[in-house]
N, C-alpha and C positions, 0 to 999 in steps of 0.2 A: 594696748598692743606692746609686742615686744620691740626691741631696738631694730631699725632697719623699716620700720612701719609707720611713718609720720601719721599722727592721729588728726583729722580734721576738727575744728573746734565744734561742740555739741551745737544744736540748733544752727548750724551754718553748712552743713554737708551738702543741703540741697537747694538752698536759697541762691539764686543766680540773679545777681543785680544789674547785669548787662544789659544794656539797650538792644544789642544785636548780639546774637549766638549763631554757631554754625549748625544747629539742631533744626531740623525740617520734621517732616510726618514721623511719629511712632506708631505703632500697631502691635497688637498682640496676635501672634501665629496661632491658627488653628487649622486640623486638617482640612477643613471645608475651605478655608481661605486659601490654603496651601494649593487646594487643586484648582481653585478658581482662578488664582495667580498663574498656574502653569498653562491653564488652556488661554487665558487671556495673554499672557506672555507671548505664547507661539503665536497666535493671531496678529498680535502688534509686531511681533518680529518680521512675519512674513509681509505685513503690509508696509512696514517701515524699511524693509531690507536691512535691518540694523542687528549684528550678532549679540546675542545675551553675553558672551563671552568678554566684551570688550569692558572698559571702565564705564560706570553710568554718567551721565552728563544731566543735570538739570538745565532744560531747555536745549537750545541749538549749541552745538559746538563753536566755540569763538574762533573766528577766522584769523590767519596770520596777519601780522601787521605788514606793511610795507617795508623792504629793504631788511627782513629777517635775516640773519645769518644761517649759515649752512646747518650749524648744530641744533638751531633753534628749530628749523624746519623738520631737521629729522626726528628730533624730540616730539614734536606737535604730531608727526604721522605715528610714532611709536604709541603716544599716550592714547589718542582718540580713534586709531583704527587698528591697533595691534591688538591681538588676541591671547599672547602668550608672553610671560614674564622675560624669556631668553630674549626678546627683540631688546627690551629695556637694558638688560643685563650687558648686552653687547655695546650698547652705546656708552654704559657706564664704564667698561673697560677702556674704551677708546678716548672717553673724555673724562679725566679723573676729577675735574672742577664740577663736574654734573652728577658724579657717581652716587654721592648721598641722596638727591633728589631721584635719581634712576631706581635705586634700590628700595626707596620706600613706595613708589608708585608701583615696583613689581611686586613689592609684598601685599599692596591693597589689591593687585589683580590676582595673585595666589589666594589671598583670603577669599575674594569673590568666587573663585573657583573652588573652595573647599578645602585647600591644601593648607591646613592650619600651621603643621609643624614648618614647613617651608616659608610661609608667611611670616612666621615668628622670626624666623632666621633672618630673613630679608629686612623687616622692619627694625629690628635690634640694630642690624649693620647700618641701614640707612641713618637711623637715628644717630649715632655715633661718628657719622662721617660729614665733616664740613664740606659746604658748597661754596662757589665762588659766586662774585656777582652776578654774572651773565645768568647763571642757573636760578638765583634769587629772583631776578627781574622777571624770568620766564614764568615762575611759579605765580608770581604776583599778577602778571598779566594774563594767564591762560587757564590756571588750575582753579580758579575761584568757583567755576561751575561743576568740579568733579564731584559727584557725590558717593557715599558709600553706605550700605545698608549693615547695620553692626549690631549682633545681637548682645545687649546689655546684660540681660537675665534670661532665664528659661523661658523661652516663646515670646519674649518682649524684644522687638527690634525698631531701631531709630535710625532715621536718615541723617546722615552728618556730611556737611560741605568739606573739601578737604582743609585740614587745619590740624595743629597740633592734636586736638580733641579726637579726631578721626583716627589718626594715627595709633594713639596710646589707648584707646578703647579698642581698636582691632587687635593689637597687641596682646591687650589684657585678655580677651576673649579667645584667642589663639593659645595662650599660655594655659588658662582653665581647660581648655579641650584636651590639652596634652599632658593633663593632671598636675601642673606646676602652679598650684593656686597661691602660695605664697609670692612667687615671682608676680602673678596676675595682680596681687593687691600692691606690690611695689611699683607696677608700672603706671597705677593711679594716682601716686602720691603727688605728684606736680601739677594735676589738673585743677582749674579753677571749679568752685562749687556750680554744682548744677544736678538737675534730676537725674539725668543720663548716667553722670559719673558717680553719683551718690548711689543709684541701682547698682552699677557695676561693682562699686567698692563693697555694698553691703552683701551682693551676692557672694563675692568672694571671701569676707569675713564670717559669714554664715557656714559656709561649707568647712571653714577652719574652726568652728566652733566659738568664736569670738562674738557670743550674742549680747554682752554688756556694750561692745562698740557699736553694734547694730541699733540698739536701743537708744544709745546716747546720739548716734548720728540722726536717728529719726525723730527726735523729741518735738513736739508741737506739730507735727507734719497733718495736713488735711487732704482729703481727696478732691482733688481740682483737676484731674485727668487720669488716664490709663497710667502713667509712668507713676503718679503719686500713688494710685492703687496699689500698684505692684510692689511698691516700697514699703506701703502699709502691711500688705500680707508677710513680707519679710519681718518686718517688726513685731506682728502678731506671733509668727513662729518662734522668734528669738524670746519673746516674753514666755510664751508657754514652754519652753525649754528650761527658762529660769525658775519656772512654777510660779509665775504671777499672772494666774487666770484671769482675774478682773480686767487688768489692763489690755490682756491679750483680747478679751472679749469686746473691748472698747475700741481697739484697732479694727477687729472684724468688723464690727458694726459702722465704723466710718468707711469702710470700703463698700458696704452694702447701702449706704446713706445714699450717695449719687446714682440717680436711676439709669445715666447714660453710660455708667461704667461697663466695661467690656463684659459680655456674657461668660466667658472662660474665666475672668477674674472673679465674678460674683460667683461661680460655680466652685472655685478653689476657696472662698470665704466661706460658703456653706459647708464645704468638706470640713474645713479646718474648725468651724464651731462645732460640728458633730464630733471631731476629734475632741474637742475640749469636753464636751458633756461625756464623752466616753471615758476621758481620764477621771472626771469627778465622778462617774459611777464607779470605777475601777477602784477607786480610794476609798469609797464608802462601802466597798465589799471587804476591804482589809480588815484585820482583828483590830487595829488600833483605833479604827474610826468607828466601832460599834459602841454604842451606848451601854455604860455598865450598869447591871442590874443592882438592886437593893440588898442582895446577900451575895457572899464570895465562898469559894472553896466548894465543899461538896453539896452544900445547899444550891448553888447556881448550876451546877453540873446536873444534879437531879430535876432542878425546875425547867432546863433545857430539855432533858431527855421526856419529860411529861408533856411540855408544849409540842415538842415534835418540830420537825423541820419546816412545815407549814408556816408556822408563826415567824421563824426566822426568816425566811424568804420574803414574806410579807413585809417585815421591817426593813430589808435591805432594799426592797422595792420602792417603799416609801422614802427613804432616804435619797435614792437615786432620782426619783421624781421630783424630790425638792430641789436638788442641785441642777436639775436640768431647767427648772423655772426660774432660778436664781441666774442661769446664764442666756435666759431671754427666751428659751423655748416655750412652744404652744402648750 
C-alpha cells in the first residue's frame, strides 16, 4: 500500500485474540429479509411504542443513577429518547466538555437515519474533540448498551456495541458511500484485528484495486461463519483479478464447504465460479491458446480451409470443457 495506509500484518488482519469484543450478531441482508425486518420492525414498534429513529439499545435502557447532575440527566434523555441529532448538538454547544461525545452520538444517530455525509462530518468532528472526565464517566456508565448496525461490506451488516470500533467502522462506511474510498481505508488503520474490520478494510482495498493486499490479509482464512465466508469471496475475486485461477477456485470451494453458509453468499460463490469457467473458456478461444498444427504457413492455412469451421469449433469446445472440469465443474 502507499504511504498513509498502514498495512496490517499478513495472517493477522482477521485474527481477533480478545476474550470480549463489541461485536454482536452479523447478518447478510437480502430483499426477503429486508421485507421481513420491515414488517417485524413495524409491529415491534407498535407493540413497544418505541421509535425506530432512536439509537438502538441492547436490552433495557440503563436507569439514571441517584444524584446525577443536570448535564447527565439532559444527556441521558437526549441519547435514549431523542430522535434528531440536533438535540445532541445543542447540548454540545452549551457544554464544551461534553461536545466530543455529543457529536459522536449525533453522528451515529445520523448514520442510523442514512444521512451518511452528515454522519461522516459529525463522527470526524467528535473523534477529534477531547471530552472531560464527567463525559467519560457518563459514557462508561450508560453507553455500553448502545448498539449500532453497521454495514462492513455490501449486504453484510454487524451489530456493534458503542466503542471505538463502532465509531470508526461507521465512519468508514460513510466515507465509502461518499466515494472517498481512500479515506475510508485510512479510517480503519488504528482498529485491532477482527473479522468485521478486516472485511471493511478488504472491501475498501478491493475497490481501490489493491488486490495483493486483500490476498495477503486473508491468507489462511477458513469459512467459520458468514463474515469469514464474505471475506473469502473478496479473496477469490482479488485472486481472479490477479490471474490466479486455482487459488481463486480454492477460496470459492471453501465458501461452499460449510453447509450453513448464507444462501446469498453461496449463490455469489457459484456465480463467481461460473465467471472463472467463463474466463477459462474465453482464454481457450484466444489464438495464442490454440494448439499448433504439424505444418505452418500456406499448408496450415489450406488445412484449416479443408477441415472447415466445424472441426475448429469442436476443438475449442473440447478445450473449454477440459478447463471446466479442471475448475471442478460437473
